[in-house]
TORSELO-147462 format. One line per 2 residues: number of its first residue (from 1); for each residue z, y, x of N, C-alpha, C. Coordinates in steps of 0.001 Angstrom, whole numbers. Layout:
! TORSELO-147462
NUM) Z:Y:X:Z:Y:X:Z:Y:X ~ ...
END
This chain:
! TORSELO-147462
1) -27028:-3756:-17312:-25712:-3215:-16941:-24742:-4349:-16618 ~ -24058:-4233:-15475:-23113:-5265:-15069:-21850:-5228:-15934
3) -21385:-6408:-16330:-20103:-6482:-17015:-18990:-6318:-15987 ~ -17874:-5699:-16352:-16800:-5493:-15376:-16118:-6803:-14992
5) -15836:-6945:-13701:-15014:-8063:-13248:-13556:-7804:-13618 ~ -13147:-6540:-13500:-11784:-6124:-13851:-11863:-5024:-14899
7) -11068:-5160:-15948:-11013:-4126:-16972:-9569:-3872:-17366 ~ -9117:-2659:-17130:-7759:-2234:-17511:-7877:-1247:-18666
9) -7106:-1492:-19715:-7183:-662:-20911:-5817:-91:-21269 ~ -5661:1209:-21061:-4473:1954:-21491:-3172:1324:-20970
11) -3137:1039:-19672:-1952:415:-19070:-805:1408:-18940 ~ 377:970:-19357:1586:1730:-19077:2611:793:-18446
13) 3438:1365:-17600:4585:644:-17042:5758:1596:-17055 ~ 6785:1217:-17820:7934:2091:-18021:9186:1421:-17454
15) 9934:2168:-16656:11193:1691:-16103:12341:2499:-16693 ~ 13403:1810:-17065:14602:2481:-17584:15455:2962:-16417
17) 15775:4243:-16419:16646:4842:-15410:17806:5512:-16136 ~ 18850:4701:-16395:19956:5220:-17189:19494:5460:-18615
19) 19627:6689:-19082:19224:7043:-20432:17768:7497:-20516 ~ 17132:7640:-19371:15761:8150:-19363:14754:7057:-19034
21) 13488:7347:-19298:12392:6442:-18999:11469:7081:-17969 ~ 11043:6267:-17001:10116:6738:-15973:8815:5962:-16111
23) 7720:6702:-16226:6406:6080:-16371:5771:5915:-14989 ~ 5751:4662:-14489:5063:4385:-13232:3559:4384:-13445
25) 3124:3949:-14630:1729:4073:-15065:1737:4674:-16457 ~ 797:5578:-16703:818:6299:-17978:-596:6348:-18567
27) -979:5252:-19264:-2270:5230:-19944:-3464:5093:-19024 ~ -3381:4164:-18084:-4453:3988:-17097:-5527:3037:-17626
29) -6773:3502:-17606:-7918:2675:-17979:-8970:2774:-16880 ~ -9502:1630:-16466:-10556:1628:-15457:-11296:306:-15483
31) -12490:318:-14907:-13296:-884:-14772:-13796:-995:-13341 ~ -13837:-2222:-12835:-14370:-2501:-11504:-15358:-3653:-11646
33) -16567:-3471:-11141:-17586:-4505:-11251:-17592:-5390:-10013 ~ -18155:-6575:-10163:-18238:-7533:-9069:-19022:-6932:-7905
35) -18480:-7100:-6697:-19162:-6631:-5494:-18814:-5217:-5078 ~ -17958:-4536:-5817:-17561:-3176:-5420:-16552:-3211:-4272
37) -16528:-2125:-3514:-15488:-1882:-2512:-14770:-617:-2962 ~ -13551:-782:-3468:-12809:308:-4088:-11540:598:-3292
39) -11277:1865:-3044:-9999:2290:-2470:-9188:2977:-3566 ~ -7947:2544:-3724:-7022:3194:-4652:-6009:3945:-3805
41) -6020:5258:-3945:-5278:6105:-3025:-4283:6970:-3792 ~ -3210:7320:-3102:-2199:8184:-3692:-952:8158:-2836
43) -95:9138:-3023:1149:9202:-2262:2156:8206:-2820 ~ 3278:8072:-2140:4340:7196:-2617:4807:7652:-3998
45) 4920:6696:-4931:5348:7031:-6281:4223:7450:-7208 ~ 2986:7368:-6743:1858:7817:-7558:1451:6805:-8621
47) 1829:5525:-8407:1461:4483:-9360:493:3464:-8797 ~ -28:3711:-7589:-1036:2809:-7031:-468:1424:-6743
49) 774:1348:-6258:1374:45:-5967:1699:-710:-7246 ~ 2091:17:-8291:2335:-615:-9586:1053:-1226:-10122
51) -44:-489:-9993:-1335:-1029:-10432:-1711:-2248:-9591 ~ -1484:-2183:-8290:-1790:-3312:-7413:-1059:-4566:-7873
53) 209:-4434:-8213:989:-5591:-8660:417:-6190:-9943 ~ -126:-5351:-10782:-726:-5852:-12021:-2084:-6499:-11757
55) -2881:-5893:-10908:-4176:-6480:-10561:-3994:-7835:-9895 ~ -2900:-7973:-9138:-2623:-9229:-8458:-1855:-10234:-9292
57) -1564:-9881:-10527:-827:-10792:-11396:616:-10969:-10996 ~ 1163:-10008:-10264:2553:-10070:-9822:3500:-9381:-10803
59) 2940:-8598:-11718:3744:-7877:-12704:2880:-7684:-13954 ~ 3528:-7417:-15070:2822:-7195:-16322:3101:-5782:-16828
61) 2149:-5209:-17556:2353:-3860:-18089:3357:-3845:-19234 ~ 3960:-2680:-19448:4811:-2502:-20624:3962:-2483:-21886
63) 2759:-1961:-21756:1783:-1994:-22848:390:-1875:-22237 ~ -616:-2176:-23052:-1983:-2166:-22550:-2430:-3557:-22149
65) -3635:-3625:-21617:-4259:-4915:-21338:-4996:-4874:-20005 ~ -4927:-5983:-19277:-5696:-6121:-18049:-6418:-7461:-18072
67) -7729:-7404:-17871:-8554:-8611:-17843:-9284:-8713:-16504 ~ -9288:-9918:-15958:-10063:-10204:-14759:-10958:-11390:-15071
69) -12258:-11173:-14891:-13234:-12222:-15195:-13078:-12734:-16640 ~ -12712:-11813:-17529:-12573:-12151:-18937:-11225:-12702:-19349
71) -10375:-13030:-18377:-9054:-13611:-18669:-8026:-12491:-18849 ~ -7248:-12593:-19914:-6232:-11579:-20217:-4929:-11913:-19499
73) -4649:-11195:-18398:-3436:-11444:-17623:-2186:-11039:-18391 ~ -2317:-10088:-19289:-1156:-9529:-19990:-447:-10546:-20866
75) -1183:-11568:-21324:-600:-12534:-22255:-377:-13912:-21635 ~ -650:-14066:-20345:-495:-15370:-19693:967:-15719:-19473
77) 1296:-17001:-19563:2628:-17468:-19190:2774:-17368:-17675 ~ 4012:-17441:-17189:4254:-17359:-15748:3530:-18435:-14965
79) 3519:-19659:-15490:2870:-20776:-14798:1367:-20594:-14748 ~ 782:-20224:-15888:-661:-20037:-15918:-1075:-18858:-15044
81) -257:-17811:-15025:-550:-16638:-14208:-533:-16999:-12726 ~ 424:-17826:-12314:492:-18259:-10919:-740:-19067:-10540
83) -1178:-19939:-11438:-2382:-20742:-11181:-3615:-19850:-11103 ~ -3708:-18905:-12027:-4847:-17982:-12041:-4882:-17159:-10758
85) -3717:-16668:-10347:-3610:-15851:-9141:-4060:-16633:-7907 ~ -3702:-17911:-7845:-4016:-18728:-6683:-5507:-18940:-6494
87) -6247:-18986:-7592:-7684:-19257:-7474:-8542:-18003:-7619 ~ -7956:-16894:-8030:-8751:-15708:-8347:-8524:-14547:-7394
89) -7290:-14397:-6874:-6929:-13240:-6062:-6606:-13665:-4639 ~ -7204:-12972:-3665:-6814:-13137:-2268:-6018:-11920:-1843
91) -4843:-12122:-1260:-3961:-11020:-885:-3961:-10787:630 ~ -4007:-9512:1020:-3818:-9111:2413:-2725:-8051:2419
93) -1675:-8274:3230:-516:-7388:3230:-410:-6590:4530 ~ 322:-5492:4455:511:-4628:5618:1174:-5361:6778
95) 2181:-6182:6483:2941:-6863:7543:2462:-8298:7767 ~ 1238:-8590:7356:549:-9859:7627:1129:-11045:6839
97) 2466:-11172:6792:3123:-12249:6034:2681:-13641:6498 ~ 2577:-13811:7808:2242:-15119:8372:3513:-15888:8695
99) 3445:-17214:8608:4578:-18055:8998:4594:-18168:10521 ~ 5664:-17693:11171:5657:-17564:12637:5544:-18877:13396
101) 6007:-19973:12821:5995:-21250:13539:4743:-22091:13252 ~ 3873:-21556:12393:2664:-22286:12030:1454:-21706:12766
103) 498:-22559:13087:-717:-22105:13741:-1570:-21282:12779 ~ -2574:-20607:13334:-3506:-19862:12494:-4146:-20782:11471
105) -4521:-21987:11901:-5131:-22959:10988:-4195:-23274:9826 ~ -2926:-23548:10120:-1960:-23889:9078:-1711:-22707:8144
107) -1627:-21495:8702:-1414:-20317:7870:-2580:-20096:6907 ~ -3785:-20262:7407:-4959:-20046:6571:-5061:-21109:5475
109) -4591:-22313:5770:-4715:-23418:4808:-3721:-23334:3649 ~ -2709:-22478:3757:-1627:-22457:2768:-2087:-22316:1308
111) -2977:-21373:985:-3373:-21266:-427:-3986:-22542:-980 ~ -4693:-23283:-135:-5319:-24523:-587:-4307:-25650:-737
113) -3232:-25589:52:-2198:-26615:-41:-1494:-26581:-1395 ~ -1494:-25396:-2022:-812:-25241:-3310:-1723:-25492:-4500
115) -2997:-25771:-4234:-3916:-26100:-5327:-3593:-27490:-5859 ~ -3735:-27657:-7155:-3558:-28963:-7777:-4772:-29270:-8643
117) -5577:-30288:-8275:-5411:-31145:-7104:-5856:-30424:-5830 ~ -5373:-30913:-4697:-5766:-30304:-3429:-7248:-30558:-3164
119) -7942:-29572:-2611:-9350:-29783:-2250:-9482:-30847:-1154 ~ -10621:-31502:-1139:-10864:-32530:-125:-11306:-31936:1214
121) -11788:-30707:1182:-12407:-30124:2374:-11579:-28981:2958 ~ -10269:-29127:2988:-9399:-28046:3460:-9739:-27638:4892
123) -9855:-28600:5800:-10124:-28270:7204:-11440:-27511:7365 ~ -12465:-27947:6644:-13764:-27278:6728:-13682:-25856:6178
125) -12930:-25677:5104:-12780:-24352:4498:-12018:-23412:5426 ~ -10976:-23945:6078:-10194:-23129:7020:-11062:-22720:8206
127) -11825:-23657:8724:-12714:-23359:9850:-13702:-22258:9486 ~ -14283:-22353:8285:-15216:-21341:7825:-14545:-19983:7706
129) -13301:-19964:7155:-12569:-18716:7007:-12293:-18045:8342 ~ -11867:-18822:9325:-11598:-18269:10652:-12882:-17809:11332
131) -13968:-18501:11090:-15261:-18076:11640:-15685:-16737:11043 ~ -15415:-16534:9756:-15807:-15288:9084:-15113:-14079:9682
133) -13908:-14272:10214:-13163:-13142:10794:-13192:-13175:12327 ~ -14017:-14045:12897:-14196:-14071:14343:-13065:-14692:15123
135) -12334:-15642:14512:-11184:-16244:15194:-11238:-17768:15228 ~ -12430:-18319:15226:-12555:-19778:15256:-11904:-20375:16497
137) -11884:-19612:17583:-11306:-20116:18840:-9801:-19888:18936 ~ -9192:-19370:17872:-7741:-19112:17873:-7015:-19972:16841
139) -7659:-20996:16350:-7091:-21807:15266:-5755:-22431:15621 ~ -5568:-22799:16889:-4338:-23481:17306:-3250:-22521:17773
141) -3505:-21224:17714:-2528:-20230:18175:-1566:-19852:17050 ~ -307:-19602:17428:697:-19127:16491:677:-17596:16467
143) 1240:-16976:15430:1205:-15515:15327:1727:-14788:16573 ~ 2772:-15317:17210:3317:-14658:18399:2347:-14685:19572
145) 1329:-15516:19494:313:-15604:20548:-931:-14782:20219 ~ -847:-14017:19146:-1977:-13214:18697:-1608:-11736:18667
147) -2596:-10877:18857:-2373:-9440:18732:-2213:-9075:17256 ~ -1788:-7829:16998:-1642:-7387:15614:-2945:-7468:14848
149) -4031:-7054:15485:-5325:-7120:14830:-5760:-8542:14544 ~ -5469:-9451:15479:-5806:-10860:15261:-4965:-11455:14142
151) -3690:-11067:14077:-2843:-11552:12989:-3372:-11089:11633 ~ -3837:-9842:11561:-4373:-9362:10291:-5679:-10081:9950
153) -6456:-10442:10944:-7675:-11215:10698:-7333:-12610:10151 ~ -6281:-13206:10692:-5819:-14496:10157:-5412:-14321:8691
155) -4714:-13231:8402:-4287:-12971:7028:-5495:-12784:6102 ~ -6546:-12142:6604:-7757:-11968:5805:-8438:-13313:5579
157) -8489:-14148:6625:-9063:-15489:6478:-8286:-16294:5442 ~ -6958:-16173:5464:-6116:-16862:4468:-6447:-16378:3060
159) -6705:-15082:2918:-7038:-14530:1609:-8401:-15010:1113 ~ -9303:-15298:2048:-10672:-15668:1687:-10864:-17162:1476
161) -9944:-17983:1997:-10202:-19419:2094:-10418:-20090:738 ~ -9835:-19545:-297:-9985:-20148:-1620:-11129:-19583:-2436
163) -12009:-18791:-1781:-13138:-18151:-2471:-12687:-17359:-3695 ~ -11797:-16384:-3506:-11270:-15632:-4652:-12318:-14698:-5254
165) -12095:-14304:-6507:-12944:-13317:-7157:-12717:-11924:-6566 ~ -11468:-11675:-6145:-11079:-10345:-5683:-10240:-10467:-4417
167) -10544:-9632:-3419:-9696:-9506:-2236:-8901:-8218:-2389 ~ -7584:-8347:-2492:-6691:-7221:-2738:-5896:-6946:-1461
169) -6151:-5791:-848:-5535:-5458:443:-4567:-4290:275 ~ -3287:-4538:523:-2237:-3538:369:-1904:-2924:1720
171) -2333:-1677:1941:-2110:-975:3210:-2448:-1901:4396 ~ -3670:-2427:4462:-3986:-3464:5459:-3963:-2995:6909
173) -3967:-1667:7127:-3955:-1158:8494:-2650:-447:8836 ~ -1667:-520:7939:-432:249:8119:358:-112:9351
175) 234:-1358:9840:988:-1799:11018:120:-1852:12281 ~ -1058:-1213:12229:-2013:-1323:13327:-2310:43:13949
177) -2714:47:15217:-3142:1287:15861:-4524:1691:15338 ~ -4959:2893:15673:-6179:3438:15072:-7427:2640:15435
179) -7534:2173:16666:-8718:1416:17081:-8783:74:16347 ~ -7637:-607:16256:-7594:-1892:15561:-7811:-1694:14070
181) -7285:-601:13514:-7488:-288:12100:-8973:-141:11785 ~ -9685:537:12674:-11121:715:12481:-11838:-626:12462
183) -11428:-1530:13362:-12055:-2857:13415:-11793:-3647:12138 ~ -10571:-3557:11606:-10235:-4286:10374:-11006:-3726:9186
185) -11108:-2404:9087:-11830:-1818:7959:-13331:-2106:8052 ~ -13858:-2146:9270:-15265:-2511:9448:-15491:-3955:9027
187) -14525:-4836:9339:-14611:-6231:8900:-14628:-6309:7382 ~ -13769:-5543:6715:-13748:-5551:5250:-15076:-5054:4681
189) -15662:-4059:5331:-16980:-3590:4902:-18019:-4707:5026 ~ -17978:-5433:6138:-18919:-6535:6351:-18746:-7618:5284
191) -17497:-7933:4967:-17225:-8944:3941:-17726:-8470:2582 ~ -17561:-7183:2304:-18052:-6631:1044:-19575:-6735:950
193) -20256:-6523:2063:-21719:-6646:2073:-22169:-8072:1781 ~ -21269:-9030:2006:-21570:-10427:1687:-21315:-10736:208
195) -20875:-9720:-538:-20707:-9881:-1980:-19276:-10005:-2458 ~ -18304:-9876:-1548:-16899:-10014:-1930:-16381:-8693:-2511
197) -15741:-8774:-3670:-15137:-7594:-4290:-13839:-7260:-3570 ~ -13723:-6037:-3087:-12559:-5654:-2290:-11899:-4408:-2885
199) -10577:-4495:-3044:-9778:-3359:-3492:-8709:-3099:-2444 ~ -8725:-1898:-1877:-7756:-1509:-849:-6797:-481:-1432
201) -5505:-742:-1302:-4461:209:-1701:-4025:959:-445 ~ -4086:2289:-474:-3771:3045:732:-3308:4459:383
203) -2641:5075:1327:-2310:6494:1182:-3073:7316:2219 ~ -3959:6663:2980:-4664:7326:4069:-6126:7599:3706
205) -6524:8855:3816:-7913:9221:3539:-8874:8527:4495 ~ -8435:8329:5757:-9305:7698:6756:-9644:6257:6362
207) -8692:5565:5746:-8935:4199:5290:-9812:4214:4043 ~ -9516:5110:3120:-10289:5197:1873:-11755:5524:2146
209) -12031:6188:3261:-13399:6596:3575:-14342:5409:3775 ~ -13796:4227:4047:-14630:3040:4243:-15133:2464:2913
211) -14489:2836:1828:-14848:2294:513:-16031:3048:-82 ~ -16702:2418:-1041:-17809:3054:-1740:-17315:3883:-2925
213) -16112:3548:-3392:-15551:4232:-4561:-14074:4496:-4293 ~ -13630:5697:-4604:-12239:6081:-4363:-11606:6544:-5676
215) -10513:5871:-6055:-9765:6229:-7260:-8417:6796:-6815 ~ -8139:8030:-7202:-6895:8682:-6766:-5884:8739:-7903
217) -4637:8365:-7553:-3535:8380:-8519:-2555:9512:-8197 ~ -1973:10036:-9275:-850:10974:-9138:-3:10874:-10402
219) 1295:10698:-10210:2235:10649:-11340:1829:9626:-12395 ~ 1367:8462:-11934:1054:7371:-12845:-263:7486:-13573
221) -1093:8454:-13183:-2366:8652:-13857:-3499:8765:-12840 ~ -4715:8433:-13272:-5900:8635:-12444:-6304:10095:-12529
223) -6394:10748:-11360:-6798:12164:-11367:-8230:12348:-10870 ~ -8787:11322:-10210:-10188:11370:-9824:-10711:9958:-9603
225) -11994:9780:-9840:-12664:8495:-9654:-14059:8807:-9143 ~ -14238:8637:-7844:-15446:9149:-7177:-16224:8015:-6543
227) -17516:7922:-6866:-18425:6970:-6230:-19294:7718:-5241 ~ -19322:7253:-4001:-20107:7918:-2975:-21594:7732:-3241
229) -22343:8748:-2930:-23798:8663:-3020:-24335:7916:-1814 ~ -25372:7105:-2037:-25981:6371:-926:-26533:7341:89
231) -26373:6952:1383:-26853:7844:2453:-28384:7859:2470
END
């Protein structure tokens, strides 16, 4: 039996709204094993984005515990959490979050530039990352010289360049047309087949359909957790 790469135990997140309390997460427990492709789906306010922030080490629970690769994120200091996030989590965002004046090569290299000590093989790692997403010939192009789909591929290469344990994609097709969205989700499937653990946050059933496992949230709780049967 595989040990979980990610283990969440009884997570809650409570926000004060005047005299009342709002539970963004209410006792969420789940496990994700290495190599899974998981879609976390739900409408706005369901709790999926709150969970994403915790999985990415961007926020901490009000109570409960979250472990990734055995490390307890809930008790880490801010500095240690930032270091852990840099080497463990690759982020892909809806709006790409690329630096407009930097080339694709420079954008992809950013996570490695913040490593201490810096790796010796940054250029080789960036080249490999761009090759993985089919953009080796666009390394010198700036975001304004790339299509939306190409920009998202650069963002995926940036997420992969540090060999993270988890690729966390937040609405990765939200700014793309349907044809380009299909290409990006197919790319994520291909990367998953290479052994990369992928978690996609989405509100779209069409996007969730690419995953092998779909976890649905409503009102801060998991209401279903479905693993697809092999074809």
